[in-house]
N, C-alpha and C positions, 0 to 999 in steps of 0.2 A: 885237375878239376876238383878232386877231393880236397887237396890242400887249400884251394881257394875258398871252397865252401866252408871248410873248417875254419879258415881265417875269418871269414865274415861272421860265422857263428860265434867265434870267440870274441870278436869285436863287440858284438851286440850284447853278449852275456857276461863277458869277462872284463869290460872296461866301463863300469858304471860311473866312476868318478869323472872321467873325461866327458861323458854324455851329460851328466848333471851340470858340469861346469859350463858347457855350451848353452844349456837351457837357461841357466841363471843369467848368462850374458844377454841372451835374448830378452829375458824378462826386464833386465835393466834398460835395454835400448828402447823397448816399446813405450814405457811410460815417459821416457825423456822425449821421444819424438812426438808423442801425443800432446805433451805439455807445450812443446815448441809450436806445434800446429794450432793448439788452442790459443796461444798467446799472440799469434800473428794478427796484427790489426786489420788485415784485409778480410778476416773472417767475422768481424763484428756484425756487419750487416747481414751476413748469411745466418749467423746464430740468432739474430733478432727475428728474421723471417721464420726460422724454424720454431722459435718460441711462440710467435703469433699464431702459426698454423696449429700447434699443439693446444694452445689456449682456446682457439675457436672450436677445435674438436671436442674439448671438454665442455665448453659452454653450450654447444649444440645439444648436449644430453643433460645438462644441469641448468634448468631455467631459474634464474634468480633475479628478483626485481624488488626495489625498495619503494614503497608508496609513502610519500611524505605529506600527502594532502590531509587536511583536518578530518574529513569524513571518510578517508580511505576509499576514495572514489574509484581507484584503479586496482583495487584488490578484491578478490572474491570473498564474500562473507562466509562465515562458518556454516550458516544455514544452506547456502548454495553448494558448498563442498559436500555437506552431508547428503544433500539431495542427489547429486550426480553419483555419489557412491552407491545409491540404491538402484541404479540402472542395471538391469539384469540382461538385457538384450542390446545389440548395437543401436545406438542413437545417432542418426545422421542428420546434419544440419547443412542445408544448401543456402549459401549466402548470395543473394542477387543484389549487388551494389554497383552502381555505375562508378567508374573511376574518373579521375581528374575533376572532382567536384569542387565548386568554388567554396571559399570560406563562408560560414563556419561549418559547412556540411562535410568538408574534408576531414575534420576532426572526428566526426561520427564514424567514418570508414575506419580510421585508425583505432578508435576505441573498440569498435566491434571486433577487429582483428585481435587486439590485446586481450579483451575479456574472454573471447572464445578460446584462446590459448590457455587461459587460466582454467576454464571449464574442462578442457581436454586433459590438462595435467592432473586435475583432481578426480577424473572419472575412471582412472585405472585402465585406460585403453578402450573403454566402451563408448566413448563419445568422439565422433569425428566430424570435421566440418570442411567445406570446400567453397572457395570463392569462384564465381563464374564471371567470365568476360562478357559484359552486357553489350559490347559492340557486335557480338555474334548473334545473328538472327535466330539460330536454333536455341540459344540460351534464353533469348527473349520469349520465344514460344514456350519454352519449358517453364519460365517464370509465370507466364499467364496461365499455364496448366495448373500450377499450384495456387493460383489466385492472387499472385503478386502483381500489382498494377503500378504504373508510373505515377509519380507525384510531381507537382509543380513546385520548383524551388526558385528563389530569387537569385539573380546573378548580376553583378555590377562589373561592366566592362567598358573601357573607353569613356568613363564618366557618365555612362548611361545605365539605367536600371532596366533589366529585362528578366524574362522567365525562361526556364528550360525544364524539360522533362527528364526525370531520372528514376532509376530503380533503387529503392532503399528498403529492402525487405529480406526476410529469412523464412525458409520452410523447414519444419521439423518432421522427421519420419521415424517412427518407433513401432515395431511390429506392423500392424495394419493401420495404425493411426497416423494421421497427418494434421498438423497444426501450422498456422502461419503467423508471422509478425510483419506487419506492413506499415509503411509510412514512418519509418524510424528517422525522423529529421533532427533529433537532438538526443543527447546522452542522458538526460535527466531520468532517473529511475529505470534505466535500460536493463541493469542486472536483475531488478525485480521482475520486469516483464519477461525476461528470458527464463528465469527460474520458475515463474508462475506458469509459463507455457510448458516447460519441461515437466513440472509436477502435474499439470493438467493432462498431458498426453500419456504419462505413465499411469495415472489413475483411470483414465478412460479405457486403457487396454484391458483392465480387469473390471470395468464398471458394470457391465451387463451381468457377468457371472456373480458379482457381489450383491446384486439385487435379491437373489434368492427366489424370485418369481418370474414366470414367463412374461416376456415383453410382447405385447400385442399392439399392432397398428391397425386401427379400424376407421374406414371411411364411411360416414353416415351421410346418405343422400337419398332423399325421397324421389322416386322415379317420376311421380306426377309433375314434378317441377320442370321436366323436359319439355312440356307443352307451352311454356311461357317464353320461349325464345331467349333464354339466358345465355349470353355469349360465354363459351368455354365449358358449359355444363356437360355437353355430350362428350367432350374430350377429357373430362375430369378423371374418370376411372383410369384411362390409359396413362395419363400424365402422373397420377399418384403412384400407380404400379411401377412406372419407369423410375421415379424418384426413389421408391422403396428398394428397387433392385440395385440401385447404386449405393444406398446407405447401408443396407443390411450387411454386406461384406465388411464394412468398417467395424462392425460389432460382432465379428466372428459368426455371422449368419445365425444369430441366436434369436431373431425376431420373427414373428408371424404376421401376415397381412390378410385382412378380410374386408369385404364390402357388404354393407347392410342397408336394406331398404325399409326404414321404420314406418309403421303406420301412424295415423294422426295422434292417437293417444300416446304412443311410445315417443313420438317426436317431442311432445311437451315434457315428458319425464326426462328425456335426454338433455333437454335444455336446462332443466333444474339441476341435473346431476353434474354435467360437464360445462355448462355455460356456452354451448355451441348455439349457432344461429337458428332461430325458429321463424318460419314464414307462414303467413295465414292468407287464405283467399276464399272466395265464395264459388261453390260449384254451380252447375247448371240448375240445380234444384234450390239454389239460394241458401244452402247450408255452408257453414264455415268449416274449412278443412285446414289442417296444419301439416307442414313439411319441415324438413331440416337439412342443413348442410354443415358438415363439420368433420375434422380429422383429429383423432384422439390417439395418443400414445399412452398405454396403461401397463402398470405392473403391480399386481396386488391391489392395495387400496390407494396407490399413488397414480396420478395421471398428469399429463400435460396436453394442452390443446395446441395444435399447429395452426397458425393463421391461415384460414381458408373460409371465405364467406362470400355471399352475394352483395354487390354494391350497386347503387343507382348511378348510372352514367348520364343522367338528365334525359336523354332520348331513348335509352335502352338500359338493360340490366346485364351485368357481367360477373363472373366469378373472379375474385381477387385472390392473390397468393399463389397462383399456378406457376409464375415465373421463378419464384424463390423456394420451391418445394423442397429441393434437395438440402439446401442450407438450413431452412427452418426445421425440417424433419430431423436433421442431424443435431441441431441445437436443442431441440425438445428432448431427444433421447438422452443427450448428455446431461441436461438439467434434471431429468428424471433419475438418472443414475448417480448424480452428484452426491458426494458424501460431505456436503457442506455442513458447517456447524449451525445448529438451530439457536436462534436468539428470540426470547419472548419480548413482544412489543405490546405494552399495556394500552388498553383502549377503554372507552366508556366515560371519560372525563374531559372530553374536548381536545384530546391530543391531536397532533398533526396526523392526518390520514395517510396511510402508506400508499394508497393507490391514487392519490391526488397530486398530479404534477403541477397544477396551477397554484395551489396554496398549501399543499401538504408536504409530506416527506418522501415522495416517490423517488426523487433524485437521490436521497440518502439511502433508500433501500436498493436502488440500482447500483449505487457506488460500491456496495459490498460484494457484488458480483457472485462468482461461483463459490467463494470461500465461506460465505455466511448466508443464511436465509432468515428473514424476519417473519415471525409468525404471531399474528394478533392473539392477545390474551385478555379476556374480560375478567378481572379479578373478582368482580361481584358474583360471578357465576362459576368460575373454575379456580382450582388451585394451581400453583406453579408446578408444571410437570417435573418429575425427578430428574429427567435427562437434560433439563435446561441449566446452563451454566451462567448465563448473563440475562439480566432483565433491563430493558430500556423503557424509561418513562419520559416521554418527549412532549413537553408543552401542555401539561394538564391545566384546565381552567376551573374545574369544580373540585369540591372536597371529596376525599376518599373516606369510605366508612371505616369504622374501627376494625372490622374483620379484614378489609383489604389492607389496611396499614399493618395489621398483625401478620398477614401473609408475607408482606414485603420484609418486615422485621425478621421473621423466622427464616426466610430465604437467605438473608444476610448472615444470620447466626450459623447457618449450616455451610458457610463458605461460599455463598453466592457472590456474584459480581453485579453491582448496581450502577447503571449509567443514568444520570438525571440531567435533563435539560429543562430547567425551571425558569419561567418568565415571572418578573415581579408584577406586571400589569397585564390586563386583558384589554387590548386596544379595540374599541368599537368605533366604526366610521359612520357618520350620519350621511345617508344617501342623498339628502336634500341640500345640506350645506357643505358637505365634503370635509367637515371638521371631525377630528377624532377626540374621543373621550377615553380615559384610562381608569379602569377599575382594578383595585388591588385584588390580587389572587391569594387565597389561603386554601391549600390543599390538604393540610394535615401532615404532609411530608416534612414540613418545617420542624415539627416536634420530634420526629425521628432523628433528623439531622442534628438538632440541638443536643440530643442525648450523646451523639457521637462527637460533639464538640464543634459543630459547624452551625453558624447562625446565618439565616437569610433575611434580607430586609426588602421592603417594597420601595425600591429606589433604583433609578437608572444611573449608570456610570457614563459620564461624558468626558471626552478627551480632546485636547488641542491637537494631538497627533492623530489625525482622523482622515477618513476618505474625503477628498475634495474634488470638485468638478468645476472647470471654467465655463462660464456662459457669456454670451455676447451682451445680454441685457443687464445682468446683475454682477458681472465679474466672477470672481472666484467664490464659490459656495462651499462652506465647510459643513460637513455632516458630522457634528460632534458626537452623535449617538452611534457612529460607526468607527470605533477606535481601530487604528492600524497598529498592531503589536509588532514591533521590530524584534531583532534578535536579542536586544537587551531585555525585552519583556517576555521572552520565551526561554524556558529552562533548557540550557544547553547540556545538562548532565543527564536528563531523562530521555530515553529513546523515542518517546512520543514526539518531542519537540526539538530534539538535538540539532538536526540539520535544516530546520526551517528558517528561511530568512525573514519572513513576515507572515502574519495571519490577520485577516480582517474579521472582527466580530461585529454584530449588529444588535443594538438595543440590549446590552448586557445589564444584569442586575447587580446588586451589592451583596457581598458575602463577607463573613468574618470568621476566620479560622484560628483565632488566638487561643481558644480553649482546646481545640483539637491538637494543637502543637504541644500542649502540656500533658496530654493523655499518655500515660505510661503504656508501652507496648505497641503503640500505633505509630506508623510512619506517615507523616504529612509531606506531600510534595506539591509545591505551587508550580503549575505548568505554564500559566500565562498571567501576565499582569499588565495593567495599563501604565502609561507613562506617569512621571511625576507631575505632569501638567493636567491632571484629571480632577474632576469634581463630581458631585452627585446631585440628582434632582429627585425630590421626594413628593412635594406638593405642587399643585398647579402645573401639572406636566404638560409641556408643549415641546415637540421635537422639530418644529419647523426650522429649517436653516435660515429663514428670514428673521426669526424672532429670538433665537437662542444665541447667546454670546458668552464668552468666558466671564467669570466673576471679576469685578474690579479688584477685590481683595484676594491676592494670590496666596496669602498665608494658609488658607484652608485647602489648597491643592495638594494632592499626594497620590501615590500609586495605589491602585486597588487590585485585589486578586480577582481574576476572571475565569480561571479554571484550576481546580484543585483535585488532587488524588490522595485518598486516604486508604491505607492498607494496614492490615493487622487483625486483631481480635477485638470485638466490640461487646459491650453490655447491651442486653435487650432493653428496648423502651417499654416493655410490658413486664409486669410482675407475674402475669398469668394470662391464659387465653381469654378473649373477650367474654365468653359465656360464663366465666367464673368471677366476673366483676362484682364488687359490692359485698363480698363475703367477709371483708375485714373493715372495721370502722375506720373512717377517715380516708379511705382510698380515693374517693372521688374528689374530696376537698384538696388533697395534696398532689393531685395529678395535673394541676394547671387547668382544670375545667374539663378535661377530656372525659373523665369518668362520668360527669353529669350529662354530657352529650351522648356518649356512646355506651355508658355503663361499664367501662373498662378501667381497672386499676393499672396505671402506667407507671413509668419510672418516677420515683419520688414518693410513692405510696408507702404507708407504714408496713413493715414486715412484722406481723403480730406474734409469731410463734418461733420457738427455737427450731422446730421442724422445718419451717420455711427457710430459715437461715442455712440450715444444714443442706437442704436440697438445692438451694441456690449456689452454695459453695461447690457442690458437686457438678454444677452446670446444667442440671436437668431437674424439672419438677414433674408433677403428674401429667399424664396425657402427652408426654413428649415435649413439653414446653422447654425451650432452650433459654436459660437465663443469661448465657453469654456464649460467644462464638465457640463452636466445636472445632473449627479450623479457620485458617486465615481467609478473610474476605477483602473485597475491594469496593470502594465507592468513588466514582468519578462524578463530580458536580460541575456543571457549566451553567451559569445563570442566564441562559438564553436559549430558546429553541430555534431562533431565526437562522442560525448557522447550518441547520439541517433543511431549511426551506429553500425555495427557488430564488428568493431575493439575493442570497449569497452563493448557494450551491447550485451549479448548473449540471445538467445531465452530461455524463462522461467527462467530467471536469478533471483537469490536472492541476487546478489551482492549489496553492498552499493550504487553504482551509479544507480541501478534499483530502489531502495527504494527512492533515492533522486528525480528521475524523477516522480515516482508515487506520492510522496508527493507534488511535485510542481504542478502537474495537479490537485490533490485534492484541494490544497489550492486555486488555481486560480478559481476553480469552486465552492467555498464555502463549501468544505468538509474538512476543516482543522482539524476537530476533529478526522479524521481517521489517520492522520499522526503519532501522538504519539502512537496510537494502533499498527500500522504497524511496527514501529521501536523499540518496546519494546525489551530489551535484547541485542540490537546491540551496545549500548554505551560502550566505552572502557575507563578505567581509566589508561591513559598512563603516564609513567614517561618520562619527556622530559629532558634527560641528554645526554650531548655530550662528557664529559670528561671520559677517561678510568677509572681512580681511583674512580670517583663518581659512575659510573656504577657498578664497582666491590663492592663498599660499599653498594649500594642499593640491589644488589643481595645477598650479605652476610647477610644483615639485614632481608630480606624476608625469608631466609633459617634458620638462627640461631637466629637472634635478636628477632623475634616474640615469639619463644619458650622460650627464656630466660626471656622476659617480663612477659609471662604468669606464669612461675615458680616463679618469684619474687612476683607477685601479690598474688599467692597462699601462699607463705611463710609469707608475711605480714599479710594476713588474719588469718593464723594460730597463729602467735605471738599476734595479736590483740585479738583473742578469749581467748588465754591462760591468757593474762593480765586482761581481763575482768572477767574471772572466779576467778582469785586470788583476784581482788578487791572486788568481792561479798563476798568471804570467810572472808576476813579481816574485812569487814564492819559488818557482822552479827555474826560471831563467830571466833574471832582471835585465840582462843585456840584450835580450831578443826584442827588437822593436816592431816585429810583425804583429798585425792585428788579425784576429780570427773573425771573419765576417759572419760566419754562421756557427 
């Protein structure tokens, strides 16, 4: 045994050369066998399957997609990526979408799935979403719990048009906040809606704490009204308290609730302060008493009134607003806590009224939603507040005073943004004859614009490319005063108009920007222009579609600018504040008459002293007068206010003109990155053909030509593959007559 052990030990330690030789032989045999195994044709399919599996494993963790659309409709915008990166807590999105939707609604389902995957990838794991099977009754009940209701969609089956109900909505949950998006029947602007909802729910989470003041909800109701048999009055306290109990947890239970029974004198003062309803009646002694009904949400000096009042039901009285208390109370608190940007809206000169939905700009104000709030500003009484970034002057009819013009001028010199909707004429309708007369408008703003290189004229721009309407009695009526601006007339390089297929203007005026384009240091952008088949109307204005026709002489027709944007640093239209006018000889004479009317030396007045020149070169004169811009400003001029009125702009509109206005406001307030997001999918690739044969040729090519081209490409590919196979056979075995079928 000892010899055997010794022998083994000696073999292990004393024969290294023999052991190494065997190992080397093994190494030589293994690569050879592996290569023979790899070269075996039977393993080609197996290796291909292995490669596909590995590729899918990599692809499941590395999401890559190329978006070749013009407007990048299927890619997440930088603004959306930045938004979801700010998510600090888990954001959950529940998607309630019916499956097997008919076209074109099926594409919405796929788009929602794709865009949410983009959001999830950009959120660094904090955003999650889940699709629910809407055939399941429990999921339908859950959708209703979140406020998602079914929508009616059109379905074509067996050559018959019918309707079906479908769920097409999403619910967003973040902290204690819940928001919903419902009725998503198309993909237009869907990314903007999703990002807006995410931004809203994030801001609402900290909205109450950001107010800095206690939020109180107060129900004002006079107890004496209970004797009048008002339906719902006796249940009002209980229903408001129940609604408050549901709403308060949404805002971290940071609100307080109280009920007050105001006396007659207090009722009137409450009406003046909050605008809540005041009711009057005679008591048994024949004396007039007052009571009130109202629900107010208040924080500091800010308040919102919740819709709650008595209404006359013909045969009885009732309290309206009780059924929607929870929703209205939630919306009021959110509006109170909203950190929307304030925009000054000039009043006092016949501008379109913000609260007038019949003839004013109420739809325009409502369009801006939670992002912006328009606050009326009378320039004759108040200065422009320092926190205001944008001033809107919409459809003034009377002249501004020199002091008001100076405030506008200096606001612009300090880097302000000025949005002007100026009409060339004031239309006056005769109630007896129904005919309209047109009075030229001169506001004084024309002089300010002229200094910046923009001239306005009292003339309408009419266009053959206009809105038309067929009638049975008169045939096709062309409304030449309503130009339809196609993508050719909309600047495709500016974010305001880049993705818009068309915009309708109404009664636009005439402007000339030739001098502004030559101003050094200023950037002029023409956003919208009429077609080359447009002309102007200055005198004997008549816009009736029955009497207006294009001029016989077409040589005078040309394109006209209908919306322009001027950016940069400007020179003041004033040499000094209005109270200093007349101190230098010749100021009034050389100011174009403005000095005589208002006593102000404006642009063009003589600069009489070297000190004045020196101070102007420095940019400031005494009393803080800015002779030129201290920082970049913006001027947006649109020569019509009708695009902000109900004739063109409808409430809650998704029309292109609404997108145009929203984009313009965003751009002026430094939110230009939202423009492209809002208008994704709205661009139209339009064929601009006027000849009948060319139109027929284009139509035939789209119907038949594309199919023929695809078939020819397939045939060429088949012939190419056959020729390639034949070339391989002849090269390697010319005598082999067999043909490879696949």
